[in-house]
N, C-alpha and C positions, 0 to 999 in steps of 0.2 A: 632619121639620123644617118650621118654619113661617116663611115670609117675612114680616118685619115691618119697619116703618120704624125708622130709627135713633132713639136717644133724643133728645128735644127739647132736651136740654142741649148737644147737638153741633150746630154750624153745618152745614147740609146744603143746598147750593144746587141740587142736582139731584133728579130723581125716581127715582133708582136705589134699589132696596131692598137690604137686607142680610139674609142668612139667619141666623137665630138658632135654635139647637136648644133649644127649651124643655122637651124631654123627657129631657135628659141626666141630671139629678140622680136618683140611685137610693139611697134610704135603706137598702135591704137590703145595700148594699155596705159599710156601716160595719163596722169591725172590732169584734169582741166584746172582744178584749183588745189594747190598744194600748200599746206600750212608750213610756216617757217618753224624750224627747231633751232632757236638761237644758241650759239656756242657760248660756253663760259669764258670769262676774261682770259684765262690762261691758254685757251686753245690756239690762239694766233702764234704764241711762242713755240708751241709744239709742232703745229702743222706748217707754219711758214707759208710758202706759196701754194701749198696744197689745201689751204683752208677753204677756198671756194668749192673745190671738189668734195671736200668732207661735208660741207653744209648741204650740198646737193644730195649726197649719199644719205645723210641724216634724214632728209625729207622723204627719200624713197623708203627707208626703213620704217619711218613713223607712219607711212600710209600703206603702200603695197606690202611691206614687210609684215605689218600687223594683220592686214586683211587676209594674207595667205598663211598666217600662222608661223612665220619665221621668227617673229619677235612678239613677246607678250605685250598687251596694251599697257600693263603697269611698268614696262621698261622704258616707255617713251620719255618720261620726264628725266630719266637718267641715261639716256642714250650716249651723251657725250662722256660723262665721268666714268660710267661703268663699262662702256663698250668702245667707243671711238678713240678716246684718249688712252684707254687701257691697252688698246691694240697698237696705236701709233708709236708709242715709245719703244715697242719691240724692235723697231727699225734701228735703234741704237746698238743692238746686239749683232747686227748683220754687217760683216766686213765689206769694205768698199770693193774688194776684189771679187765678191760673189756676183754672178750674173744671172743665175736661174733660181727660182723659188717655186715650190709646190705647196699649196695649202690643202691639207688633208681634211676631208669632210667639211668643205668650206661653208656649207649651210647658207647663212645670210651674208657671207662675204667677210666674216670676222675671224681672223685678222687679215685674210688674203687681199681683199679689195683695198683696205686701209693701207696696207704695206705697198700695194701697187701705186697708190696716190703719193705716198711718202717717198718712194724710191723708183722714179720713172725709168731709171736705167736697168732695172731688173725685169727679166721676162718671167711673168707670174702665171702659173697654171692653177686654176681653181678646180680642185678635184672633188666631185660630189656625185654620189650614186643616185640621188632622187631627182626625177625629171622636173617636178614642179619647182624645186630649188634651183636647178640648172636654168630653168626659164627665167626666174627672177634674177639670177646672177647675170645672165646674158643681156637682159634688159638694162641692168645697171651699167654694165661694161659699155654697151652701145651709147647710152645717154650721157655717160661721163666722158666718152671719147677716149677710152683707155686702150691705146694701140699696143700696149705692152702686156695685155692680159688675154688669156684664152680660158674658156670654160670646157672642162673635160668631164663627161659623165662616166663614172666608173669607180672602182674601189682600189685602194692602194695596193692590195695584194695581186691585182690583175693588170696593172699598168706596166709600161716599159719606160717610164720616166726615170731619169737619173739626174736629179737637181743638185745644186750646191747646198741648198737649204730647204728643209721641210718645216712647216709650221702646223700647229693644231691647237684648237681651243674647244673645250667641252665636247670632245669626240669620244674618248674612251679612257678608262683607267690607264695609268702609265705603263703597266706591264703589258697590256694588250696593244697600246698605241706604239710602243717601241718596236714591236714585231712588224706592225704595219709600216712604220716610217722607214725602216731599213730597206724596204722594197723600192723606195722612191728617191733615195739620195745616192750620190756617187760614193765610191770609197773615200773615206775621210770627210764626207759631207756632214753638215751640222743639222741637228734636230732641235727645234725650240717648241716646247710644249707649255702653253700658258695654263697654269694650274692653281693659282691663288693660294688660299690658306692650307690646302691639302697637299701642297708640293712636297714637303719634307716626308710626310707619311707615305705618299705614293712612291717617292724615290726609294725609300727604305724597302718597301714591299717589292719593288721592281728590280732590285739588285740582282737576284738570281737570273732573271731573264736578260738583263743588260750584260751580265758576264757571259751568258750562253751565246748571245749574238755578237759578242766581241766589241760592244760599245765602249768608248773611251771617254774619260773626263766628265762623267756624269755628275752634275752638281746643281744646286738651286741658286739662281742668280736673280737679281732685281734689275728691272729696266725703268728708267724715268725717275729715279730718285732725285728729288728736288724739282721735278717738272710736274709730276702728278702725285696726288695723295689719295690713297696709298700708292706706292710704287707697284708696278706689275711684277708678279712673281712667276718665274719661268724655270722649268727644268730644262737644262741644256746638256746635250751629249753629242758625241761624234761617232759616226759609223766606222766600222773596221775598214 
């Protein structure tokens, strides 16, 4: 692994370096025969010109993602509804003035890779501590040709990133996640935590932590209402 500086698109007020594994991508890992994972009819309206990239990513998840334990085999039939579309509509919550996004605990690239496809003007950092997941992410980035994405191996508490937006899905309970997220967003930056049915309960439990870290405007919001069913439930707040 090679220690490098964070992208210049991200605010970075310290001299701390971030470890980026530039050797993860492995062209030999590509499958010779890749099954198609057809999108549902509504996917074209959500993804628009990013649909072809989303289809390619779906095939990667259904094959290598399953083989490497990033996605359970029972998730393959619902990759689009439960995962890809669920993440894609979160793009609606990101202001057009935002330029940088960090996906905390990116795992299989949900939602980070999907948002990079949806919003190519964003510089997206996929932050993931586990090497095998970083390898998978780097392969996906290379094969999808995503010049706006970097894969960073590390933890939120240890990085020098200062992004406009931080996202997370299935990483940690909100009270713990909030403390991680404030390390990677600039002052006033937005945090979007995809939480589903637990959102309201987690927000209630996290209120003391959110007050302590000075978070503003914490609320449960829905993304994709009228585009996906059910809409994606997100806890949104802004850093001090």
